[in-house]
C-alpha positions as CSV (number, residue, x, y, z in Angstrom):
1,X,-37.5,33.8,57.1
2,X,-40.7,35.9,57.4
3,X,-44.1,35.3,56.0
4,X,-46.1,38.4,55.4
5,X,-49.9,37.8,55.3
6,X,-51.8,40.7,53.9
7,X,-55.5,40.8,54.8
8,X,-58.2,42.9,53.2
9,X,-59.8,45.4,55.5
10,X,-63.3,44.0,56.5
11,X,-64.8,47.5,56.7
12,X,-64.6,48.2,53.0
13,X,-67.3,46.8,50.7
14,X,-66.5,44.4,47.9
15,X,-68.1,44.0,44.5
16,X,-70.5,41.4,46.0
17,X,-71.2,43.6,48.9
18,X,-69.4,41.3,51.3
19,X,-66.1,42.3,52.9
20,X,-63.1,40.1,52.3
21,X,-60.9,38.5,54.8
22,X,-58.8,36.7,52.2
23,X,-55.1,36.9,52.5
24,X,-52.0,37.5,50.3
25,X,-48.8,36.1,51.7
26,X,-45.2,37.1,50.9
27,X,-42.2,35.0,52.1
28,X,-39.2,37.1,52.7
29,X,-35.6,35.9,53.4
30,X,-33.6,38.6,55.2
31,X,-29.9,38.6,54.2
32,X,-27.5,39.2,57.1
33,X,-23.7,39.6,57.2
34,X,-21.4,37.5,59.4
35,X,-18.2,38.6,61.1
36,X,-16.1,37.3,58.2
37,X,-17.8,39.6,55.8
38,X,-19.5,36.7,53.9
39,X,-23.2,36.7,53.2
40,X,-25.5,34.3,55.0
41,X,-29.2,33.8,55.5
42,X,-30.4,34.6,59.0
43,X,-33.7,34.4,60.8
44,X,-34.4,38.0,61.6
45,X,-36.9,39.0,64.2
46,X,-36.8,42.7,63.3
47,X,-39.5,43.8,60.9
48,X,-39.9,47.2,59.2
49,X,-43.4,48.2,58.4
50,X,-43.4,49.6,54.9
51,X,-47.0,50.6,55.0
52,X,-48.0,54.0,56.4
53,X,-51.4,54.4,57.9
54,X,-52.6,56.3,54.8
55,X,-51.4,53.6,52.5
56,X,-53.2,51.0,54.7
57,X,-56.4,53.0,54.4
58,X,-56.1,53.4,50.6
59,X,-55.0,49.8,49.8
60,X,-57.3,48.3,52.5
61,X,-54.8,45.8,53.7
62,X,-53.4,44.8,57.1
63,X,-50.1,43.0,57.2
64,X,-49.7,40.0,59.5
65,X,-46.1,38.9,59.8
66,X,-45.0,35.4,60.7
67,X,-41.4,35.2,61.7
68,X,-39.7,31.8,62.1
69,X,-37.5,33.2,64.8
70,X,-40.6,33.8,66.9
71,X,-41.5,30.6,68.8
72,X,-45.2,31.4,68.5
73,X,-45.1,31.4,64.7
74,X,-43.0,28.3,64.1
75,X,-45.9,25.8,64.2
76,X,-48.0,27.7,61.8
77,X,-45.1,28.1,59.4
78,X,-44.3,24.4,59.7
79,X,-47.9,23.5,58.9
80,X,-48.0,25.8,56.0
81,X,-44.9,24.2,54.5
82,X,-46.3,20.7,55.2
83,X,-49.6,21.6,53.4
84,X,-47.6,23.2,50.5
85,X,-45.7,20.0,50.0
86,X,-48.9,17.9,49.9
87,X,-50.5,20.4,47.5
88,X,-47.4,20.1,45.3
89,X,-47.8,16.3,45.1
90,X,-51.6,16.7,44.4
91,X,-50.9,19.0,41.5
92,X,-48.1,16.8,40.0
93,X,-50.3,13.7,40.2
94,X,-53.5,15.5,39.1
95,X,-55.3,14.1,42.2
96,X,-57.2,15.5,45.1
97,X,-57.9,15.0,48.8
98,X,-60.0,16.3,51.6
99,X,-59.1,18.5,54.5
100,X,-59.4,15.5,56.8
101,X,-57.0,13.5,54.7
102,X,-54.5,16.3,55.0
103,X,-55.0,16.1,58.8
104,X,-54.3,12.4,58.9
105,X,-51.3,12.7,56.6
106,X,-49.6,15.0,59.1
107,X,-47.9,12.5,61.5
108,X,-45.2,14.9,62.7
109,X,-46.9,18.0,64.0
110,X,-49.7,17.8,66.6
111,X,-52.5,20.0,65.4
112,X,-56.3,20.1,65.0
113,X,-58.6,20.5,62.0
114,X,-58.9,24.2,62.4
115,X,-55.1,24.6,62.1
116,X,-55.0,22.5,59.0
117,X,-57.8,24.5,57.5
118,X,-55.9,27.7,58.3
119,X,-52.7,26.3,56.7
120,X,-54.7,25.5,53.5
121,X,-55.9,29.1,53.5
122,X,-52.4,30.4,54.0
123,X,-51.0,28.3,51.1
124,X,-53.9,29.3,48.9
125,X,-53.1,33.0,49.6
126,X,-49.5,32.4,48.9
127,X,-50.2,30.8,45.5
128,X,-53.1,33.0,44.7
129,X,-55.4,30.0,44.3
130,X,-58.5,28.6,45.9
131,X,-58.4,25.4,47.9
132,X,-60.3,23.5,45.2
133,X,-57.9,24.7,42.5
134,X,-55.1,23.2,44.6
135,X,-57.0,19.9,44.8
136,X,-58.2,20.2,48.4
137,X,-61.9,19.8,49.0
138,X,-64.3,19.6,52.0
139,X,-66.0,16.3,52.8
140,X,-69.3,17.7,51.3
141,X,-72.7,17.6,53.0
142,X,-75.1,19.0,50.5
143,X,-78.1,17.0,49.1
144,X,-80.1,17.4,46.0
145,X,-83.2,15.7,44.7
146,X,-85.3,16.2,41.5
147,X,-85.0,16.0,37.7
148,X,-81.3,16.8,37.3
149,X,-78.4,15.0,35.5
150,X,-74.9,16.1,36.6
151,X,-72.2,15.5,33.9
152,X,-68.7,15.2,35.2
153,X,-65.5,16.0,33.4
154,X,-64.4,12.3,33.5
155,X,-67.6,11.2,31.7
156,X,-69.6,10.1,34.7
157,X,-73.2,11.0,34.9
158,X,-75.0,11.5,38.3
159,X,-78.8,11.1,38.1
160,X,-80.4,12.9,41.0
161,X,-84.1,11.9,40.5
162,X,-83.7,8.2,40.7
163,X,-86.7,6.9,42.8
164,X,-87.0,10.5,44.3
165,X,-84.2,9.7,46.7
166,X,-81.7,12.5,47.6
167,X,-78.3,12.5,46.0
168,X,-75.1,13.7,47.7
169,X,-73.5,16.7,45.9
170,X,-70.1,15.6,44.6
171,X,-67.4,16.9,46.9
172,X,-65.0,17.4,43.9
173,X,-67.4,20.0,42.6
174,X,-65.0,21.8,40.3
175,X,-65.1,18.6,38.1
176,X,-68.7,19.2,37.2
177,X,-69.0,19.9,33.5
178,X,-72.6,20.8,33.0
179,X,-76.2,20.0,33.9
180,X,-79.4,18.8,32.2
181,X,-82.7,19.5,33.9
182,X,-86.4,19.7,33.2
183,X,-87.2,21.5,36.4
184,X,-89.2,24.7,36.4
185,X,-87.9,26.0,39.7
186,X,-85.3,25.3,42.5
187,X,-86.2,25.4,46.2
188,X,-83.2,25.7,48.5
189,X,-83.9,24.6,52.1
190,X,-81.9,25.6,55.1
191,X,-82.2,22.4,57.1
192,X,-82.0,18.7,56.5
193,X,-85.1,18.0,58.6
194,X,-87.2,20.3,56.4
195,X,-85.6,18.8,53.3
196,X,-86.7,15.3,54.4
197,X,-90.2,16.5,55.5
198,X,-90.8,18.1,52.1
199,X,-89.9,14.8,50.4
200,X,-92.0,12.8,52.8
201,X,-95.0,15.1,52.1
202,X,-94.8,14.4,48.4
203,X,-93.5,17.9,47.4
204,X,-92.5,16.5,44.0
205,X,-96.0,15.2,43.3
206,X,-97.4,18.6,44.3
207,X,-95.0,20.3,41.9
208,X,-95.7,17.8,39.2
209,X,-92.1,16.6,39.2
210,X,-90.8,20.0,38.0
211,X,-88.9,20.9,41.2
212,X,-85.3,20.7,42.2
213,X,-84.9,20.5,46.0
214,X,-81.5,21.4,47.5
215,X,-80.0,21.7,51.0
216,X,-76.6,22.1,52.5
217,X,-78.0,20.9,55.8
218,X,-77.2,24.1,57.7
219,X,-74.4,26.6,56.9
220,X,-73.8,26.3,53.1
221,X,-70.6,24.5,52.2
222,X,-68.5,25.2,49.1
223,X,-69.8,22.3,47.1
224,X,-73.4,23.2,47.5
225,X,-72.8,26.9,46.8
226,X,-70.7,26.1,43.7
227,X,-73.3,23.7,42.3
228,X,-76.1,26.2,42.8
229,X,-74.1,29.1,41.3
230,X,-73.1,27.0,38.3
231,X,-76.7,25.9,37.8
232,X,-77.8,29.5,38.0
233,X,-75.2,30.5,35.4
234,X,-76.2,27.8,33.0
235,X,-79.9,28.4,33.5
236,X,-80.3,32.1,34.2
237,X,-84.1,32.0,33.8
238,X,-84.6,29.2,36.3
239,X,-86.3,30.6,39.4
240,X,-84.6,29.9,42.7
241,X,-86.3,30.2,46.1
242,X,-85.0,29.9,49.6
243,X,-86.9,28.5,52.5
244,X,-85.3,29.1,55.9
245,X,-86.3,29.6,59.6
246,X,-87.7,33.0,60.6
247,X,-84.7,33.8,62.6
248,X,-81.4,35.8,62.0
249,X,-79.4,32.7,61.3
250,X,-81.8,31.5,58.6
251,X,-81.6,35.0,57.1
252,X,-77.8,35.0,57.2
253,X,-77.7,31.6,55.4
254,X,-80.1,33.0,52.7
255,X,-77.8,36.0,52.3
256,X,-74.7,33.7,51.9
257,X,-76.3,31.8,49.0
258,X,-77.3,35.1,47.3
259,X,-74.3,37.3,48.0
260,X,-71.5,35.0,49.2
261,X,-69.2,35.3,52.2
262,X,-66.3,37.5,53.2
263,X,-63.8,34.6,53.1
264,X,-64.5,33.8,49.4
265,X,-65.5,37.2,48.1
266,X,-62.9,37.2,45.4
267,X,-64.5,34.1,44.0
268,X,-68.1,35.3,44.3
269,X,-68.9,34.6,40.6
270,X,-68.3,30.9,41.4
271,X,-70.2,30.8,44.7
272,X,-73.3,33.1,44.5
273,X,-76.8,32.9,43.1
274,X,-77.9,36.6,42.7
275,X,-81.3,35.5,41.3
276,X,-82.2,33.6,44.5
277,X,-85.4,35.0,46.1
278,X,-86.3,34.7,49.8
279,X,-89.5,32.7,50.0
280,X,-89.7,32.8,53.8
281,X,-90.3,32.5,56.6
282,X,-90.5,36.3,56.6
283,X,-90.6,37.8,60.1
284,X,-93.6,39.9,58.9
285,X,-95.5,36.6,58.5
286,X,-94.8,35.2,61.9
287,X,-97.2,37.2,64.0
288,X,-100.4,36.8,61.9
289,X,-99.9,34.6,58.8
290,X,-98.0,31.5,59.7
291,X,-99.0,28.9,62.2
292,X,-95.4,28.0,63.1
293,X,-94.3,27.5,66.7
294,X,-92.5,30.5,68.1
295,X,-89.8,31.0,70.7
296,X,-88.2,34.1,72.2
297,X,-85.1,35.6,70.6
298,X,-81.9,34.9,72.5
299,X,-79.2,37.4,73.2
300,X,-77.1,35.9,70.4
301,X,-80.1,36.4,68.0
302,X,-80.2,40.1,68.8
303,X,-76.4,40.3,68.3
304,X,-76.7,38.6,64.9
305,X,-79.5,40.9,63.9
306,X,-77.3,44.0,64.6
307,X,-74.4,42.4,62.8
308,X,-76.5,41.8,59.6
309,X,-77.9,45.3,59.8
310,X,-74.4,46.8,59.7
311,X,-73.7,45.1,56.3
312,X,-74.0,47.6,53.5
313,X,-75.1,45.1,50.9
314,X,-78.3,44.0,52.7
315,X,-81.3,45.3,50.7
316,X,-83.8,47.7,52.3
317,X,-86.6,45.2,52.2
318,X,-84.6,42.6,54.1
319,X,-83.5,45.2,56.6
320,X,-87.1,46.0,57.3
321,X,-87.8,42.3,58.0
322,X,-84.8,42.2,60.4
323,X,-86.3,45.2,62.3
324,X,-89.7,43.5,62.4
325,X,-88.1,40.4,63.8
326,X,-86.2,42.4,66.4
327,X,-89.4,44.3,67.4
328,X,-91.5,41.1,67.5
329,X,-89.0,39.5,69.8
330,X,-89.9,36.0,68.7
331,X,-88.6,33.7,66.0
332,X,-90.2,30.8,64.1
333,X,-88.5,27.5,63.5
334,X,-89.8,25.2,60.8
335,X,-88.6,21.9,62.4
336,X,-90.9,22.6,65.4
337,X,-94.0,22.0,63.2
338,X,-96.1,18.9,63.6
339,X,-96.5,16.6,60.6
340,X,-100.1,17.6,60.0
341,X,-99.3,21.3,60.2
342,X,-96.4,20.9,57.8
343,X,-98.6,19.3,55.1
344,X,-100.9,22.3,55.3
345,X,-97.8,24.6,55.3
346,X,-96.7,23.3,51.9
347,X,-100.0,24.2,50.2
348,X,-101.0,27.3,52.2
349,X,-97.6,28.9,52.4
350,X,-95.0,27.5,50.0
351,X,-97.2,27.0,47.0
352,X,-99.3,30.2,47.5
353,X,-96.2,32.4,47.9
354,X,-94.6,31.0,44.7
355,X,-97.8,31.5,42.8
356,X,-98.4,35.0,44.1
357,X,-94.6,35.8,44.0
358,X,-94.7,37.1,47.6
359,X,-90.9,36.9,47.8
360,X,-88.0,39.2,48.7
């Protein structure tokens, strides 16, 4: 038995601008002949590459072959089959589970969470489905606050503005039916610390209760990206702004919300918010406009800047800001601000930039 995993070439642009590292998997049983002349199924280690270099270039695929006869491939194939069996049960029972639950259900094969995640990706590629369509979800970490009602397919209603306390975004996000909101704008925040500071500094009173505040508490997870994308699709005229650190990682997170990621580029229409505008912190603001504590760029920061600059989908104006950041050699992190400075920052930076539309 062989499993052929076809991967998109990361060097070619996708419709969203992001390259795709999604996979397509073929399982092939090679037929052998025994000495008696009868047919039997054998585990064949010999593989013929049917793709020429020119075909690879045109089709933008690379083929990874997993052969059960190869000792190094056996565990990955076994995990793939284990996850496939669990997914089969989920689909039959119309139920769902988390990645971590899949990990704990596996009592026979020693593995870690990364290997389980990879097995889910492999099964999804084999079936041509996303993890959420197979009933497998992440634990979810996103938070939202403000005047929003989330209506679920089972009839449940999640009220997000009760006592102005944050609400966890439902992990089973594909069961969201629709939204109702009286908000006039959405503010997406990179970090949980800034999310909490904005609430503590009465951002809802300042915005007269017409604000939706959302965060994935770092790198955006699928549930947060899905909810924001669905909200944007249902309310295309609702302005969406992003507030992140003035560093390359904050910029990359902003780009993920707007354009998506390579891994899920085929499902970008479910996971991106093209109308999102970058409110700040812009590197061009750091040196003379914003009183935010600064610190030198690290070697990893410089590498990340170069990596983002190589992406074809990054707009010219954001490229300019990355070059400014690189030349300035310092970054600004919002969670380093004092409480008093942060209160002034809300009025002097956030509110003013929204009113004057100084966004990218």
